[in-house]
C-alpha positions in Angstrom: 23.4 -79.5 23.5 22.3 -76.1 23.6 25.7 -75.3 25.3 27.6 -76.6 22.4 25.7 -73.9 19.9 25.9 -71.3 22.3 29.7 -71.9 22.4 30.3 -72.2 18.1 28.2 -68.8 18.0 30.4 -67.5 20.9 33.6 -68.5 19.0 32.2 -67.1 15.3 31.2 -64.1 16.7 34.9 -64.1 18.1 36.4 -65.1 14.6 34.4 -62.1 13.0 35.6 -59.5 15.8 39.4 -60.3 14.6 38.5 -60.9 11.0 36.8 -57.3 10.7 39.8 -55.5 12.2 37.5 -55.2 16.5 34.8 -53.0 16.7 34.5 -49.6 14.8 35.1 -46.8 17.3 33.1 -45.6 19.4 33.5 -42.1 18.4 32.7 -40.5 14.7 34.6 -37.3 13.5 32.6 -34.6 12.5 32.1 -31.1 12.0 32.3 -30.3 16.1 35.7 -32.3 16.1 37.2 -30.0 13.0 35.4 -26.9 15.2 37.9 -28.1 17.8 41.2 -28.4 15.8 40.6 -25.4 14.2 40.3 -23.4 17.4 43.1 -25.4 19.0 45.6 -24.3 16.5 44.5 -20.9 17.0 45.4 -20.9 20.4 48.4 -22.8 19.5 49.7 -19.9 17.2 48.8 -17.6 19.8 50.9 -19.5 22.4 53.4 -19.2 20.4 53.6 -15.6 19.6 53.1 -14.5 23.0 56.5 -17.2 23.3 54.2 -19.2 26.1 56.2 -22.2 26.5 54.0 -23.6 29.3 50.9 -22.9 27.0 52.2 -24.5 24.0 52.7 -27.3 26.1 49.3 -28.2 27.1 48.4 -28.5 23.4 50.6 -31.9 23.2 50.3 -35.5 24.6 52.8 -36.4 27.0 54.7 -38.6 24.8 54.1 -36.6 21.8 57.0 -36.7 19.3 58.3 -33.0 17.2 59.9 -33.8 13.7 61.6 -29.8 12.7 62.9 -29.1 9.9 66.5 -29.3 10.0 66.6 -30.8 13.4 66.7 -34.1 15.4 63.6 -35.5 16.4 62.2 -34.7 19.7 60.3 -36.9 22.2 57.9 -36.4 25.6 56.6 -33.7 27.0 59.9 -32.0 28.4 61.8 -32.4 25.0 58.9 -30.8 23.2 59.0 -27.8 25.3 62.5 -27.8 25.1 62.4 -27.3 21.5 59.7 -24.7 21.6 62.0 -22.9 24.5 64.7 -22.6 22.1 62.5 -22.1 19.2 60.8 -18.2 20.7 63.6 -17.5 22.8 67.0 -18.1 21.2 65.8 -17.8 17.3 63.6 -15.5 18.2 60.5 -16.6 15.9 57.4 -15.3 16.5 54.3 -13.8 14.0 53.4 -17.5 13.2 50.6 -18.1 11.3 49.2 -21.8 10.1 47.5 -22.0 7.2 45.1 -25.1 7.4 44.8 -27.3 4.0 42.6 -30.4 5.5 41.9 -31.6 8.6 41.0 -35.2 8.2 40.0 -38.0 10.8 38.3 -41.2 12.0 37.3 -41.7 15.5 39.8 -40.1 18.1 42.7 -39.7 15.3 43.1 -36.7 13.0 45.9 -35.0 11.0 46.0 -31.4 9.9 48.1 -30.4 6.4 49.0 -27.1 6.0 51.6 -24.3 5.7 53.3 -21.9 8.0 54.7 -18.5 7.8 56.9 -17.1 10.5 59.8 -14.2 11.5 62.5 -15.5 12.7 64.4 -12.5 14.6 67.3 -13.9 17.1 68.1 -11.8 20.2 71.9 -12.3 19.4 71.9 -9.8 16.4 71.4 -11.9 13.6 69.7 -11.0 10.3 65.9 -11.1 10.6 64.6 -13.9 8.4 61.1 -15.1 7.1 60.2 -19.0 7.2 57.8 -20.6 5.3 57.0 -24.3 4.9 54.6 -27.0 5.4 53.5 -28.8 8.6 51.7 -32.6 8.8 50.4 -33.0 12.0 48.6 -36.0 13.7 46.3 -35.6 16.4 44.5 -38.2 19.3 41.3 -37.4 20.7 42.1 -37.6 24.5 39.1 -37.4 27.0 37.1 -34.5 25.2 40.3 -32.6 23.8 42.2 -33.0 20.9 46.1 -32.7 21.1 49.2 -33.1 19.1 50.8 -36.3 19.0 52.9 -35.5 15.9 54.5 -32.7 14.8 56.0 -32.9 11.6 57.8 -30.0 10.3 59.6 -28.9 6.8 61.2 -25.4 5.5 60.9 -23.8 2.1 64.6 -22.3 3.3 67.9 -23.2 3.4 69.1 -23.7 6.3 71.4 -21.5 7.9 75.2 -21.9 7.8 77.1 -20.3 10.7 79.8 -19.0 9.7 83.4 -20.7 10.0 85.6 -19.9 13.0 
């Protein structure tokens, strides 16, 4: 009888866990996480402005994706680094400034909502432009570090249309 009662309790506990969506995250999201993400954003902007693509790559999870304005989605660390290499070398992007509007999270997931400004100085002699826009970035805590999983960016400016040939 005791074995049967223990079995019933074990099944009831398993059903309760499934019904409640499993256990709560073991990590709590709090002020230390917000501070770490804020520092990460400063370091990301510094690497961007230094045109250090290898350093930029260290801020992303291996299967991260970037969804930039007016371009296709890129997925995977090499594609992300390729996007940023083109951005800083071909587009001449620099002077990135990020204004955070919100950093929120739960357990090992967080998001950053904000705005950005930057300067585009293409080395091909095209006119310099100031860009500005909005971002939603999704991060995951991997080990003790926060990493970008998704970067979604929009520009407030219209895309540059190349001249007809």
